C-alpha positions in Angstrom: 102.1 150.4 125.5 103.8 148.9 122.5 102.7 145.9 120.4 105.9 144.1 121.6 105.0 144.3 125.3 101.2 144.2 125.3 100.6 140.5 125.3 103.0 139.7 128.1 101.6 142.5 130.4 98.0 141.6 129.7 98.7 138.0 130.5 100.5 139.0 133.7 97.5 141.0 135.0 96.2 139.7 138.3 92.9 137.9 138.0 91.3 140.2 140.5 92.7 143.4 138.8 90.7 145.4 136.3 93.1 146.7 133.7 92.7 150.2 132.3 89.9 149.8 129.8 91.6 152.1 127.3 94.4 149.5 127.1 92.2 146.4 126.8 92.4 144.8 123.3 89.4 144.6 121.0 88.5 141.2 119.6 87.4 140.4 116.1 86.0 136.9 116.0 85.7 135.6 112.4 84.2 132.2 111.7 83.4 130.0 108.6 81.2 127.0 108.5 82.1 123.4 107.6 85.6 124.4 106.3 88.0 121.5 106.7 91.8 121.6 106.2 91.5 122.3 102.5 93.3 125.7 102.9 96.7 126.5 101.6 98.5 126.9 105.0 97.2 123.5 106.1 98.0 121.7 102.8 94.8 119.7 102.8 94.2 120.0 99.1 96.9 120.8 96.5 96.1 123.9 94.5 93.4 125.4 96.7 93.5 129.2 96.6 93.2 130.8 100.0 95.6 133.7 99.8 94.0 135.8 102.5 93.8 133.0 105.1 97.4 132.0 104.3 98.5 135.6 104.8 96.7 135.7 108.1 98.6 132.6 109.1 101.8 134.3 108.3 101.1 137.4 110.3 99.6 135.4 113.2 99.8 131.9 114.7 98.3 129.0 112.8 97.3 126.1 115.1 97.9 123.4 112.5 96.6 120.6 114.8 93.3 122.2 115.9 90.1 120.2 116.4 86.5 120.9 117.1 84.8 119.8 120.4 82.1 118.1 118.3 81.9 117.5 114.5 78.5 119.1 114.1 77.4 122.7 114.0 75.2 123.2 117.1 77.2 121.1 119.6 80.5 122.5 118.3 79.4 126.1 118.5 77.7 125.6 121.9 80.9 124.1 123.2 83.1 126.9 121.9 80.8 129.7 123.0 80.1 128.2 126.5 83.6 126.8 127.0 82.1 123.4 128.0 82.3 120.0 126.3 79.2 118.2 125.0 79.9 115.6 127.6 79.6 118.3 130.2 76.5 120.1 128.9 74.5 117.3 127.2 74.2 119.3 124.0 75.1 116.7 121.3 73.0 117.5 118.2 71.4 120.2 116.1 67.9 119.8 117.5 68.7 121.1 121.0 68.3 124.6 122.4 71.2 125.5 124.7 69.5 128.4 126.6 66.7 126.6 128.4 68.9 123.6 129.0 71.9 125.6 130.3 70.1 128.6 131.9 73.0 129.7 134.1 75.8 129.5 131.6 77.7 132.7 130.6 78.8 132.5 126.9 81.8 134.3 125.4 79.8 137.3 124.1 77.8 137.6 127.3 81.1 137.4 129.4 82.6 140.3 127.5 79.4 142.3 127.6 79.4 141.8 131.4 83.1 143.0 131.5 82.6 146.4 129.8 82.9 145.5 126.1 80.5 146.6 123.3 79.5 143.2 121.9 78.2 143.0 118.3 77.8 140.4 115.6 76.4 139.3 112.3 75.7 136.1 110.5 76.1 132.6 111.9 77.9 132.7 115.2 75.7 130.5 117.4 73.8 127.8 115.5 71.6 129.5 112.8 68.1 128.2 113.8 65.8 130.4 115.8 66.2 129.9 119.6 70.0 129.4 119.5 71.0 133.1 119.4 69.3 135.0 122.2 69.4 138.7 121.7 70.5 139.4 125.2 73.9 138.0 124.2 74.6 141.1 122.1 74.4 144.9 122.2 73.6 144.7 118.5 73.3 141.8 116.0 72.5 141.4 112.3 70.7 138.1 111.6 71.8 135.6 109.0 70.9 136.5 105.4 70.2 133.3 103.5 71.2 132.6 99.9 68.4 130.1 99.6 65.4 131.8 101.3 63.0 129.4 99.4 64.3 126.4 101.5 64.0 127.9 105.0 61.3 126.6 107.3 59.2 129.4 108.7 59.2 128.1 112.3 63.0 127.8 112.3 63.8 131.0 110.5 61.0 133.4 111.2 63.0 136.5 110.2 63.5 135.0 106.7 61.2 136.1 103.9 60.4 132.8 102.1 60.0 132.9 98.4 58.9 130.3 95.8 61.6 128.0 94.3 63.5 130.0 91.7 63.8 129.0 88.0 66.7 126.7 87.5 66.5 125.2 91.0 68.3 123.0 91.8 71.3 124.7 90.4 73.4 121.5 90.6 71.2 119.6 88.1 70.7 116.6 90.4 67.6 114.6 89.7 64.9 114.1 92.4 66.6 116.8 94.4 65.5 117.2 98.1 66.7 119.5 100.8 69.6 122.1 100.9 72.3 120.0 99.2 72.6 122.3 96.3 75.5 124.1 94.6 76.2 126.4 91.8 76.3 130.1 90.7 73.4 132.3 91.8 72.1 134.9 89.3 73.2 137.9 91.4 76.4 139.9 92.1 78.9 138.8 94.8 77.9 141.9 96.8 74.3 140.5 97.2 75.3 137.2 98.8 74.3 136.7 102.4 77.8 136.4 103.8 78.8 139.6 102.1 76.0 141.3 104.1 77.6 140.0 107.3 81.0 141.3 106.2 79.5 144.7 105.2 78.1 144.9 108.7 81.5 144.2 110.2 83.2 146.8 108.1 80.6 149.4 109.0 81.1 148.6 112.7 84.8 149.0 112.4 84.4 152.4 110.7 82.6 153.7 113.7 84.2 155.4 116.7 84.1 153.2 119.8 84.7 154.6 123.3 84.8 151.1 124.9 86.7 148.0 123.8 84.6 145.8 121.6 84.0 142.2 120.7 82.9 141.8 117.1 81.8 138.4 115.8 81.3 137.9 112.0 80.0 134.4 111.1 80.2 133.3 107.5 78.0 130.5 106.1 80.4 129.4 103.4 81.4 126.7 102.6 78.4 125.1 104.2 75.7 123.7 101.9 74.1 125.0 99.8 77.5 125.8 98.2 76.6 128.8 96.1 79.4 131.1 94.9 80.0 133.8 92.3 81.3 132.6 88.9 84.8 134.0 89.4 85.5 131.5 92.2 84.4 128.6 90.1 86.8 129.9 87.4 89.7 129.3 89.8 89.1 125.6 89.5 88.7 124.2 85.9 86.9 120.9 86.3 89.6 119.1 84.4 92.1 120.0 87.2 89.8 119.1 90.1 91.1 116.2 92.1 88.8 113.8 93.9 89.6 112.8 97.5 91.9 109.8 97.8 89.8 106.8 98.8 89.9 103.0 99.2 87.1 100.7 98.3 87.8 98.6 101.5 88.2 101.5 103.8 85.3 100.6 106.1 86.3 97.0 106.5 88.3 97.5 109.6 85.9 100.0 111.2 83.8 99.1 114.2 80.0 99.0 113.9 79.3 102.5 115.4 81.9 104.1 113.1 80.3 102.4 110.1 76.9 103.7 111.3 78.3 107.3 111.4 79.8 106.9 108.0 76.5 105.7 106.6 74.6 108.8 107.7 73.0 110.4 104.6 75.1 108.1 102.4 72.3 108.2 99.8 73.5 111.7 98.9 77.0 110.5 98.3 75.7 107.6 96.2 73.5 109.9 94.2 76.3 112.4 93.5 78.5 109.5 92.3 75.8 107.8 90.3 74.8 111.0 88.4 78.5 111.9 87.6 78.5 115.0 89.9 81.3 114.1 92.3 83.9 116.3 90.7 81.4 119.1 90.2 80.5 119.0 93.9 84.2 119.0 95.0 84.8 122.0 92.6 81.9 123.8 94.3 83.3 123.2 97.7 86.6 124.6 96.6 84.9 127.7 95.0 83.0 128.3 98.3 86.3 128.1 100.2 87.9 130.7 98.0 84.8 132.9 98.2 84.9 132.7 102.0 88.7 133.4 101.8 88.0 136.6 99.9 85.5 137.8 102.4 87.8 137.0 105.3 90.5 139.0 103.5 88.3 142.0 103.1 87.4 142.0 106.8 91.0 141.5 107.9 92.2 144.4 105.8 89.4 146.5 107.3 90.7 145.7 110.8 94.3 146.5 109.8 93.4 149.8 108.2 91.1 150.9 111.0 91.9 152.9 114.1 91.9 149.7 116.1 94.3 147.6 114.1 97.3 147.7 116.5 95.2 146.8 119.5 92.9 144.1 118.2 93.0 140.3 118.7 91.9 138.6 115.5 90.6 135.1 115.7 89.7 132.9 112.6 88.1 129.5 113.1 85.8 126.9 111.5 83.2 125.0 113.5 84.0 121.5 112.1 85.4 119.8 109.1 83.6 118.2 106.1 83.8 114.9 104.2 83.7 114.9 100.4 83.4 111.2 99.8 86.1 109.9 102.1 84.9 106.7 103.8 81.9 106.9 101.5 80.6 109.9 103.4 79.5 113.5 102.8 78.9 116.0 105.6 80.5 115.9 109.0 79.3 113.9 112.0 82.2 111.4 112.3 85.3 111.2 114.6 87.9 111.0 111.8 90.4 113.7 110.9 88.4 115.0 107.9 85.5 115.9 110.3 87.3 117.2 113.4 90.4 119.0 111.9 89.7 122.7 111.4 91.5 125.9 110.6 92.4 128.1 113.6 94.5 131.2 113.5 95.1 133.9 116.2 96.8 137.2 115.6 97.4 139.2 118.8 99.4 142.2 119.7 102.8 141.3 121.1 102.6 137.5 120.3 105.9 135.8 119.6 106.8 133.4 116.7 104.3 134.9 114.2 104.2 132.8 111.1 105.5 129.7 112.8 102.8 127.0 112.9 102.0 125.3 116.2 101.6 121.5 115.8 100.6 120.8 119.3 97.0 119.5 119.7 94.5 122.2 120.5 90.7 122.5 120.6 88.1 125.2 119.8 87.1 124.9 123.5 90.4 126.6 124.3 89.3 129.9 122.7 87.2 131.1 125.7 90.0 130.9 128.3 92.4 132.3 125.7 90.4 135.4 125.0 89.8 136.0 128.7 93.6 135.7 129.4 94.6 137.9 126.5 92.3 140.7 127.8 93.6 140.4 131.4 90.1 139.7 132.7 89.1 137.5 135.7 88.7 134.0 134.3 85.7 131.8 134.8 86.6 128.8 136.9 84.4 126.1 135.3 85.6 126.0 131.7 86.7 122.8 130.0 89.3 124.3 127.7 92.9 125.4 128.3 94.2 128.8 127.3 96.4 129.0 124.2 98.2 132.0 125.5 101.3 129.9 126.4 101.6 128.8 122.8 101.3 132.5 121.6 104.3 133.3 123.9 106.3 130.1 123.2 106.0 128.0 120.0 107.5 125.0 121.9 105.0 125.1 124.8 103.8 121.6 125.7 100.1 120.6 125.3 98.1 117.7 126.4 96.1 115.6 123.9 92.7 117.0 122.8 89.3 115.4 122.6 86.4 115.5 120.1 83.0 114.0 121.0 80.1 113.0 118.8 76.9 111.9 120.6 77.2 110.4 124.1 80.2 108.3 124.9 81.9 108.5 121.5 85.3 110.2 121.7 88.4 110.8 119.6 91.7 111.7 121.2 94.4 113.4 119.2 98.0 114.1 120.0 100.7 115.2 117.7 100.9 111.8 116.0 98.0 109.6 116.9 94.2 109.5 116.8 92.5 107.1 119.1 88.7 106.6 118.8 86.5 104.7 121.3 82.8 104.3 120.7 79.9 103.8 123.1 79.9 100.1 122.4 83.6 99.7 123.1 84.7 99.6 119.5 88.1 101.2 118.8 90.2 102.8 116.1 93.8 103.9 116.2 95.6 105.7 113.4 99.2 106.9 112.9 98.4 110.2 111.4 101.9 110.9 110.3 102.4 107.6 108.3 98.7 107.2 107.5 97.1 110.8 107.1 94.1 109.3 105.3 93.4 107.0 108.2 93.1 104.0 106.0 94.6 101.4 108.5 93.0 100.8 111.9 95.8 99.7 114.2 93.6 99.4 117.4 93.8 95.6 117.4 97.6 95.3 117.4 98.8 94.2 120.9 101.9 96.4 120.7 99.7 99.5 120.9 97.8 98.5 124.1 99.9 100.9 126.2 99.4 103.8 123.8 95.7 103.3 123.8 95.6 103.4 127.6 97.7 106.6 127.6 95.4 108.3 125.2 92.2 106.9 126.8 92.9 108.7 130.0 92.1 112.1 128.3 88.6 111.0 127.5 85.8 112.3 129.7 85.2 110.0 132.6 81.4 110.3 132.1 79.1 111.8 129.5 76.1 113.9 130.5 72.7 112.6 129.4 71.5 114.2 126.3 69.4 117.3 127.1 65.8 117.6 125.9 65.4 118.5 122.2 63.6 121.6 120.8 60.2 119.8 120.5 60.2 119.6 124.4 59.8 123.4 124.5 57.3 126.0 123.3 59.5 128.7 121.9 58.3 132.2 121.2 60.6 134.1 118.8 59.1 137.6 119.5 59.9 137.4 123.2 62.7 134.8 122.9 61.2 132.8 125.7 61.1 129.0 126.3 58.4 127.1 128.1 58.6 123.4 128.8 55.8 121.5 127.3 53.6 119.5 129.6 54.0 115.8 129.5 51.1 114.2 127.6 
């Protein structure tokens, strides 16, 4: 079967049919962490150097208007990997285990494992704390290797060998440093960084002979904090040429109370960075981490292309959420603005049409589960919240409905090709014309002429939000057996 015809025939397979396993495509599922739209093909930052991601966008399909289901690591990854919105599952924050709260859910790797695939992974695919990556999801898995083992709490990262704080820590030179918000160059070779270990695993896996189709997930930590990168990636961005994000002093004046509350989360870190004159240095470190991640993505993609599996492999590249670098006086994610929800998403699949032509229709990371199922001609689960992207791989002009991002219960942002409408749990609203106002400086929600537009966009919001599921401290978790027991009420 040729590359030209594969996609159409796989999509045309009857749901009840089991295609010839020798003809099923493999899947290589590559993710980065906290990478916003500061990549060349998305034009989020002038001068960013991401040649490998940009090349992948040219050989595949860039979804230029892609958004996460939730702008925070655990709820975003849980939504993507289960195919269910936070408002469906009740998984809204980083302190919740998905397995004991969603015991019957079949995740993407588990689904492919059940359907005859060899399923393997390395790095951060599910959320990175212990309890979020059950070993029964995989045939084999290499756990995250941390670049800051001195920081990791023993009960959250029991496989990590904790060491004393190294000399020179913190590497960013901030005074009164606390936590993982560090950046700089570590005193070791690029080959010794944790993400490179995940890429090494992926390359070894691809060099092996596989009798069955495979699903390989490689999760990179970069550019998540701590933003440690080898020197050569810092050298790409001389500090004198680093540009700070465009901001306005009065940017929060027209924001509702809940939106201001989200923006204020961990604001002390932004204020400290600015006060100590480290803002440009931190932005530079984020750029360096993006370029380091780009190099590792490129190495993995080239390995796929040069392997025995290159012509029959679906390659997916995604980031779990965006990242603020001082916009709206905020660092981190955890907001419902463009900077926090907009993410890179690229798919390269055998037989797709319109390669290199970006799709500007709104899509969501939730859509990956049904997309992969359809591309592989497998019987689709019936209770997923996403919508397959396969029609857009066939037809660049295919129509799409608006997409939704959720942060904590009853806070939603709806995005179509032009507008972003946010409604918070207390009824506060924001509306932005993302074409005329890409920085979302001017909230138009109070203008009477937009009442109909808001109603149209609001209809895509979940009609109800599930109550937040119990957090990790409600369970006794044993890492050795990977079992969870509810704690008795005191």
